[in-house]
N, C-alpha and C positions, 0 to 999 in steps of 0.2 A: 504494500500500500504506500502511495507517495507520502513523503514527509512534506509538511506545508510551512511556509514562512509566515506565521501569524505575526501581526503587528508587534506582539510582545516577544518574538523570538530573539534570542541572543545574537548580536552581530558576529559573523564569522562561523556560525553553526550551519551545517548543511541542512536545508529545510525542504527541498524537493529533489526527487531523483526519478529519472525515466530512462528507458532503454529503447533504442531504435535498431531494428533489423537484427537483433540478437548479438550485435557486435560492439557497439559503443554505449557506455553508460554516461548520461549527462546528469549532472547535479547542479544545484543552485544554492548559494548561500548569501546572506546579507553582507554587503560590502562594508568595509571599515577603512580608516585612513591607511591601514597597512596594505591595502590593495591599490594604492595610488599608482604604483608602477604599471600594473596591468591596465588600470583605467586610462592612464595617459598614453601608454604605448599603443594599445588597440585603437583608441580614438584617433590618435595622430596618424596612424597608418591609413585610416579611412579618409581623414582630411586630405592628406597628401595625394592619395589615389584619385580623389575627386568623385563626384557623382552621388554622394550620400550625406554630405554635411554642408551647411552654409557658413561654417567657419572657413576663412580664407587663408589661415596660417595655423601651424601647430600650436597647441596650448601647453602651458607648463603645469607642474604639479600643484602650484598654488591655485591656479584657476580650476583645476579638477577638484581640489579639496573644497573650494567654495561651492562648487556645483553639488558635490556629494552632501555637504552639510545642509544644503537647502532642501534636501529630501527628508522631511519630517513626517512622521506617522499621520495619515495612512500611506504616504508616498514612500518609496524606497528604491535603493539601487542594489542589484544582485550581481554576483560574480558567477559566470558560467564555467563549469568545470567539465572536462571530458576524460574518460578513462577507457582505453582500449584493452582488449585481452592481453595480459602479460606485460602491461605498461603501467607506470604510476599515473595518478590523476594529474591533469594539467589545467591551469587557468587559460581559457581560450577566448574570453570576451566578457561582456557585461550587458546588463539590461536594466531598464529604469521604468518606474511608474512615476510620472511627474504631474505637476499641476497643469491643467489645460488652460484655465483662465482664472485669474485670482479674484474674481467676484464671488461672493458667497452663494449666489444663485446657481453657480456651476459646481458646487460641491457634489461629489459623486460622479463627476466626469473627469477622466484622467487621460494623459497623453502617454503613449507607449513608444519606446525606442529601444533598439539593441544594436550592438556592434560586435562583430566576431573577427578574430585574427584571419588574415587573408587565406591561409592554408586550411581553414576550417569552414569556409563557405562552400555551399553546394554539397554538403555532406549530411544534411539532416539536422544540423545543430540549430539552424534558424527556426525550423518547424518545432523542435522541442522547446526552444526558448519562447516562442510566441505562445505556445500552449501554456507554458508555465506562467507567463505574464497575465494571460487572460484568466487563469484560475486564481492567481493572486488578486487580480482586480475584484473578482467575485467575492473571495474570502475577506477582502478588506472593505466590503460594503459599497463598491463602485456600482453605478447603474449603467454606465456607458464608457467605452474606450474609444479613443481617437488616435489615428496614426497620420502623421504628416510626412509625405514621401515625395522626393523628386519624381516627377511624372514619367521620366524616361528610365527609372530604376525598375526594369521589368521583373527582376527576381522578387523584389520586395512587394510590388503591387500584385503579382501573381499569388504570393503567399497570403497576403491579407484577404484577397478574394477567396482563397481556399478556406479561410476561417470565418467566412460569412460577412466580412466588412462590405459596406456600400460606399461608393464614392459620392460625396456630397458637395464637392467643390473643386475647381481648378483655377489657379491663379497664373495667368500667362507671364512668362519672363519675370519670375518672382525673385530668384536668388542666384547669386554667383557662387561657384565653388572655388577651391584653391587653384584650379587650373585656369580660372578666368572664364569658364563656360557659364552662360546664363541659362537657367533651367526653369521650366514651368513647375509649379508645386501642386501636388494633388492632396486632397483631404478626404479621409476615410473614417467611418465610424461603425461600431457594432454595439447593439444593445446586449447587456449581460443578463443571462437567465440564472436559474438556480442549479442547473445540471453542470457537472464538471465538463471541461473541454477535453475531448479525446481524439481529435483529428490528428 
C-alpha cells in the first residue's frame, strides 16, 4: 500500500512509493534544505535546455531555498527518488504543489510542477510523479489542480491529457526561455475527486 505525504509528515521521510513495469521503484519524500543541490541542479538543467521554464538564466541555491521555504502547508515540495534492481536509490528530480493564486477565494486550487534529470525523462518517472502529485492534492484537501505548460512541450501536454486535464486557456507569445525562444503558454486544469489516481 502506498505511503502518503500527509501535511504532518516529517521532512525527509519517504511518504509514497510506486513501481512501474516491475523494474523501477519510484518514491517521494518531502524536501528539506538538505536537498538544495538536487533542487538546483535538476532545475538549472531544465532552464539551460530551454522549453520548460520561463527563467532565462540558472538560479542559485539561495533562490531555490527561498522558493522551497515559500511552500507552507498545505503546499509542499517533494524529492523524486528512483531505484532500479540491484542499484541504490537515487534522487532524480523534484515536484511541487504551489499556490495558484494568492487570493483566499482560490484556496483549494493548486499549481503543479515537476522537473526530472534529463536521463530520467521518457522512462515513466513523469507519469509516476504526476500520479503522486494528484493524490497529494486530494489528500491535502485541494479541489482543483492546475498545470501551466509551454504549449509546444508535447510530452508534458500529452501527459496531463492522459490524467484527465482540460485545456482552459492559451496565451500566445507569452514567455521566453533561456535560449531566447518565445513560447505560447497553455493552461490546464483537473477537478479532484475522492478516488485515488491510478493511471
